[in-house]
N, C-alpha and C positions, 0 to 999 in steps of 0.2 A: 581325214575327210571330217566333216565337220557334219552330225548327224543331229536335224532338228524335226521335232515332235510336233504336229498339233492335236494337242489335245483341251483347248481352248475356245470353245466357239459359241463364245457368250452374246457374241454380236456380229454387225457387218464389217467392223473395222479391220484391217490387214491385220495377219498375225505378227508382225512385228509391232503395229501400234499396240494390239490388244497387251502384248507380252511388256511393253515399253510401260502401260497403263498399270499394270500389275505390280510393276518393280516398281513403280515410284510410289502404289498403297503399301507395299510390303514394308519399304523401307521409311514411311512415313510412322507404322506401327513398328516398327524393328527395334526390342529388347532382348534382352537376354531370356531363351526359354527354357524352364528347369520343368521335371516331372510333375512339378506340385503344380503346373500351369494346364494341366490334363484336367478335365471336370471328371470327378468321381464318375460320373451317370455320362452315357453316349446316348442319353434321351435327347438331347441339344438341340435346338431348331438349325433347319438347314444350314442356313447362312453362318453359324458359327461353326458348326462341325467343319463346313469348308475351310475357314478362315483358320482354323485349330489345326485341321489337317493339313494345309499347306506348310503352315508355320512348324511343325512339329517335324514333317515332313523334310522340308528344305532346312532343319539344324543337323540332320542325320540322326534323329533321335527315332529310328525306325519303330522297335520294341513298343513305343508309347503313341505312337502314329497309326499305328497297326488297327488300336479300339477304333480312333473316331474314324479313319477308312473303310472299317467292317461296317462299321454302322451306316456310315454314309453311304455305302453301295448295297445293302441291303435293303435300308429304309428309302432310299431315293432310287432305285434301280434304273428310271425311266425318268431322272429328273436333269438339268443341264450338267449335273458335275458326275450322273451315275457310271457312266463308262469311265471314267477319271479315276473315280476312287476305287474302281476295280482295279484296272492298270496300277496305280501306285501301291493299292493295297499289295494285289502279287511280289510288287517291285521291292516292297518293304522289308516281307519275308526275303526274298532274293538278296538283298544288302544286309540282309540279321543274318545272314547265312543259312535260314532255315531253306534249305533246295526244293525238298519235298513238297514242302506246304507251297511255293512259289510255283512250282508246275503245277500241283493240282490249282492253283488260281490262274494261274495263265491259260491254262485249258479251260477253265470253265469259263474264261472271257469267249474265247474262241469260240465256245458252244453257244454261249448266250449275246453274243454281239456279233454275228458271222458278214455280214456287212461293214466291218467300220471299217475306217481309213487307216485305224490306228494297227492293224491287223499285222503286217508285216514287221511293226516292231514287237510285239506280243508274242508272235512266232520265235522269231531271234532271241526274245528271252527264255521263251517256253524252251526253246533247244537247249542253251546253254543252262538253265534252270534241273533239265533232266541229264546234260550230259555233269554237271556237277553234284548232283544226287547221287550218281553212280558209286557203289561201296568199294567199289577195285578189282581188279583180275580175281576169278573165280565167284563174284557172285550175280546177283540178278542182272540177265544183258538187257532186260527190257526199256531202263532208262537210256541206255545207249544207243539202242536202236530204234527208241521214238526221237533221241535228239536227232540221230539221222535223217528219219524222217522229216522232220519237220525242218533242218537246214535244204533237205532237197522241193521240200514243195516251197521254200520260200526263193530258191533260185527258180525253181519252174514257174510259179505264180507272179512272182515280182521281180523277173531277171534287172530293171533299169532303175532298182532304188539302190541306196546307199547300203541297206540290209541283206540285200544279195551279194553284193562285194563281201560283207564282212563274213556272213552264212558260206561264202565259199572258203575263205580262210580258214575259217575256223570247224568246219568239216573235218579235214584233214586231222585234226587230235583225235577228234570223237572214232572216226575209222581207225585209226593205229591201236584207242584203246578196246575198240573191237576185236578187230584182231588179236591185241595182245590173249582178249579174254578165249578167242578161240585157239590160241597155241595154248593155252596154259589148260583147257580142258582135250586138245589132244596130248596134251605131254602125261598127263593125270592118267590119261586110260592106256597109254602106251607105258606107263609104268604098271599099270594093274595087269596088264595082259602079261607083261613080262616077268612079274611075280610069281603068275602063275601058274608059266611053263617053267620054275625052276624048281 
């Protein structure tokens, strides 16, 4: 399945034309990106923050991109790229392996942009982040429960989207992890009770 997300709504052009224009613009300025290209201050004007954020994110420099994306999200939340920056900042944490932070920022997006057309994607990513942040059997089960809840919401609220298809397939491992957690707790108390009777 090919997943396409619409996050750039800067004109009335079809999404494909907007994406083609953006790729041409980015190719025109393509050069090797190094961390030193990032400004020391996140007080740059909005267009510069957008350009820098895109370049760093697309280069896979997530930890460096987080600063400019967070600044863009915080300073221009209602700007044309406010919701884009919020999603990309959360994605940057996710792809950088900071799953707890990613889950927090995806949940924040869902709260701050309740009617967003990007909600299905964000719910899927939030569920994945919660699942990945689960620390293993015997630990806090809340991330596993929240992950299942988001997968279920996605299937219920957006059943005809590609994200619901993915949610159905990724729900099973989350349910298996939660079952393993419950079995671990049951075994723990069985052993504890068994020792008490000996």
